[in-house]
N, C-alpha and C positions, 0 to 999 in steps of 0.2 A: 853601207856599201851595197853595191848591186851585184846580182848574179851574173851568169855569164851572158845571158840575153840582153843585159842592160835594164831589165825592170826593177824598180825600187822595191826593197825588202818592206814587208808589213811592218807597221808599228807594233812594238812588244805590248803585250796585253798587261794591264795593270792588275791590281788586287781584284780577285772575283772573277777574272777573265775578261772584264770590260776593257776595251781599247781606250787609250788616251785620246781626248778631244770630244767625247760624247756630249759634253755640255755646250759644245758650239751649236749643235742642233736643239737641245732641250730648252736652253734659255730663250732662244728666239721664239719657239713654240709656245712657251709660258707667257711671254709678252703678248703674243697675238691673242691668246686666250683672254688675258686680262683686258685688252683693248676691246674685244668683242663684248665681254661682260659689261664694261663701262658703257658702251654704245647702247646695249640693250636697256640698261638702267636708265639712261638719259631719255631714251624714247618713251619708256614707260612712265617715267616722272613727268615728261612733257604732256603725255596723253592724259594723265590724271589732273595735272594743272588745267589743261584745256577743258576737260569736262567739268572741273569744279569752278574755274573762274571765267571760262568762255561763254558765248552765247549758246542757247539750247539748239538741239537739232530739230529738224522737222518732226521726227518721231516723238521726240520729247514734248513738243508743243502739242501734238495731236492727242497725247495722253493727258496733258495738262488742261486742254480745252474740252476734255470729255467726249472727243470724237472717236476715239478707238473703241471698236465694238458696237458703236451706235448704228442702229438700223435705219433710222429715218432722220431726215434734216427737215426742219420746219422753218419756212421763210414767209415773213409777213410782206405782202405787196398790196397795192391798190388794185381795185377790180373794176373801175370805171373810166380808165384813161387810155384810150386807143393809141396804139404806138408805144406807149410807155408800159402799161400793165392793164390788160383787160380780160375779164372773165366771160367766157362763152357760157351763157346760162343753160344752154341745151346739152352741151358736151361736158361742162364742168372744167374745161382746159383753159389755162391762162396763157396769153401771148403778149409780147412786147419786149422792149429793150431791158427794162428791170428784170423781167423773167429770164432773158437770155444771160444777163449778168449773174443771176442766181445759179443757173445751170453751170456757168463757167467757174464760179467760186466752189460749187458743190463737187464738181469734177476733181478739182485739185485737193479737195479735202478727203476724196476717196469714196464719194458717193455716185452710184449710177443714176441716171435721169429718173428711173422708177423708184428710187429711194429718196426722192426730193418731193415734198409736199408744200405747195403754196397755199396760204390761207389769206383772206381779205382782211385788211386792217384799215382803221379809219385814221385821219391825220392826228387827231388828238391822242391816239393810242400808240403812235410810233415811238415816243419817248419811253413808255413803259413796256413796250414789246408785247403788247397783249392783242392777239388776233382772235377772230371767231372761227371755231373749228366745227364745221357741220357734222362731222362723225360723232363728236361728243356733245353737240348741241350746247356748247358752252365756250367761254373764252379760255385760251391757253397762252402760255408764254412761249414765244418762238425762239429760234436760235439766232436768226438774223432778220433785220428789217431792210428790205430794199424796196423803198416806196417814195421815189421822187423826193428824198428827204434832204433838204438843203443844209450844208454845214454853216452854222453861225456862231459867233463868239457867245451869244446868249445861250444858245443850245448846249454848247460845250461846257459853259459855266454851270448850266443846270445839271450836268452830270452825263449828257449823252456821249457814249463812247464810239465816236466815228472812225471808220477806216479812212484811208486816203481817198480823194475824190475819184469817181469813175466816169462823170460826165459834167460838162460846163455848158450852161445855157444862159438865157436871161429873161427877164419878165417882159411880158407882152400884153396886148389887148385884142380881144375878139368881139366883134360886132356882127350885125346882120350886113348882107351885101347891100352896098348903096349908101352906107353910113358915111357922113363926111370924114375925111382923113383925120386920124389921130396922130399927131406928132409928139405929144406929151400927155401925161396923165392930167395935167391941168386942163386940157381941152375937155375933159369929162366932168368938170367941176359942177355943172348944172344937171347932170344926168344920174341915173341910178346905176350903180356899179355893184357887180356881184364878184365875190372871190371865196376861197375856202377858209373856214375858220381855223385859226391856229397856223396859217400858212405865212410865209415871209412876205407875200404879195399884199397883205392888208396894211402893213406898216406905212408904205408911202403914200396911201390914199389921202388920209387927212392933211398930210404935209402939202398935197397938191390942190388942197381946197375942196375936195370932194366930200360932200356932207352926207349924201344919200348912199350909205354903203350897206349892202345886204351880205350876210355870211351864210353859207350853205356848207353841209358836211362833205359834199363831193362836187367835183367840177362838172360833172355831167348835170347835175341840177342847175348849176349856173347857166350852162350852155342851152339847156332846154328852156330855162327862163328867158333867155335872149330870143330864142326862136318864137316864143308865145307872145314876146312883146312886154313881158313883165319887167325885164331888165334891159337897160340900153346897151350895156357892155359887160363883159366878163374879163377879169384879169388874173393872170397867174404865169407860170413859166411857158416860155415859147415852145419847148419840147412837148409839153402837155397840150396846149391849144392847137399846135399843128396837127396833132392826132385827130382832133374833132374836124378841122377843115379838110382833112383828108377822108375822113369816114364817109361812106356813101350816103349815110342819113343826112349829112349836112353839107356835103361838097357842092359848091357853087351857091350855097345859100348863106354862107358866112365869110368873113374876111379878117385877116390878121393885120395888126398895125404895129410898126416898129416905133417905140416910144423912146428910144435913145437913152435908156438908163445906163450909167456907166458900171453900176454894180452887176457882178456875175452871180449866178446861182451854181454852186458846186455841190452835186450830189454825193452823199456818202453813205455807207452802210452802218447801221447801228448794231453793234455786237453786244450791248449791255456791259456787265461787269467782267466779261471774259476777255481779259488782256491777251491770252495765249491765242485765242481765237482771232482777235484783231491782228495779231502778228501774222497768222496763217492767211487771213484774207488779204492783207497788204502784199503777202508773198505771191498769192495768185494774181493779183493785180500787177505787181512788178514783173512777173513772168510774161504776162501778157503784153505789157508795154515794152519791155526790154527785148524780147525775142522776136526777131523779124519773121520768123516762120510761124509765130502764133497769131493767127488772124481771126480769132473767135470774136474779139471786140469790133474789129472792122466789119466782119460779116454781120454782126448783130446791128450795128449802125446803118449799114447799107440796107438790110432787110426791113428794119423798124422805123428808122428816122429819115435816112436820106430820100426814101420814096415819097416823103411828105413835103418835100421842099417846094415842089411845083405848086402846091396848094396853099403854101405859107407866105408867098411873096407879098410885100418886100422883106418880110421878116426872115432872119436866119434862125432855122430850127435849133441848131446847137453847134458847138465846135466839133468838127468832124475827124478829130484826132484825140486819141485816149490821153488824158492828162498824165503828166510825168509822175512817177512814183518812186520815192527813195527806197533803196534796197534795204529790206529788213534785216535785223540782226539775228541771222539763223545759222548755225554751224553746219558746214558740209563736210568737213574733213576733222578727224580726231584732233590734229595739232592746231586747229584754227582757233585764234584768240578772239 
């Protein structure tokens, strides 16, 4: 019943002074707590499953690759290829497209430019990743080989652990200025042709009927031989030969010929047995290719290779867009599978 003002009377207290109906609030609160506990448990379990069964994170890969806490990154590069990788003997400084790609990779691995050291490497040493270290006066094993190293099935079968391609070019021919046009390798059948030992450029020469083949350890020796009249022609990748045609020492004295080979030369980075490092290198290349705001590759191409095109005509120096890179399996979020 109501009092005189019409207000309802309070419910009578039960045993212990508690009012009837307390459970109406207590039970929903208990249910809420249970639900929250279940949600937290699911998130924790999902996180554990992702960490155990999902791809590694970038930090995981850096640790697995031995990059965490590493003070210096050693990269094997060629030292006699203008535009690709050239050592200035006076300053000790390396320049060229391969060198710039080395800095790109190193930056994404967490190394400053002054923490990267480039060492000269011969073609025959690229597979075993052995480069000469002037400081130690001996050969050392480098972390990466970025040395105009073409990806081929034979090299992969031999155990070379390549990254994704970072440049696409093709085989070309260099002769002295005024040499008759060379439309195919077979046009050189009766001439003396020089190339680099262990290079992919040597393979097609016997098939083209060229019998007088000379092998040098570096392309600079081949080009110098052409200039001295020892060799009639030199052949290797257009990206390499264009650098010589653009070099002030040879500009206007040599010419390139487009020989129309259908096969492409795709340059890759040798990381040795370090699979975690391979994933990190591919991640750096993927970011460079995928991110429209990342123009490090394009800047390197313009600076090192595009400037050579005028001296390489009618030969195309290289494809002027970065090769597509598949997204590596690297976890960005705890729940990512």
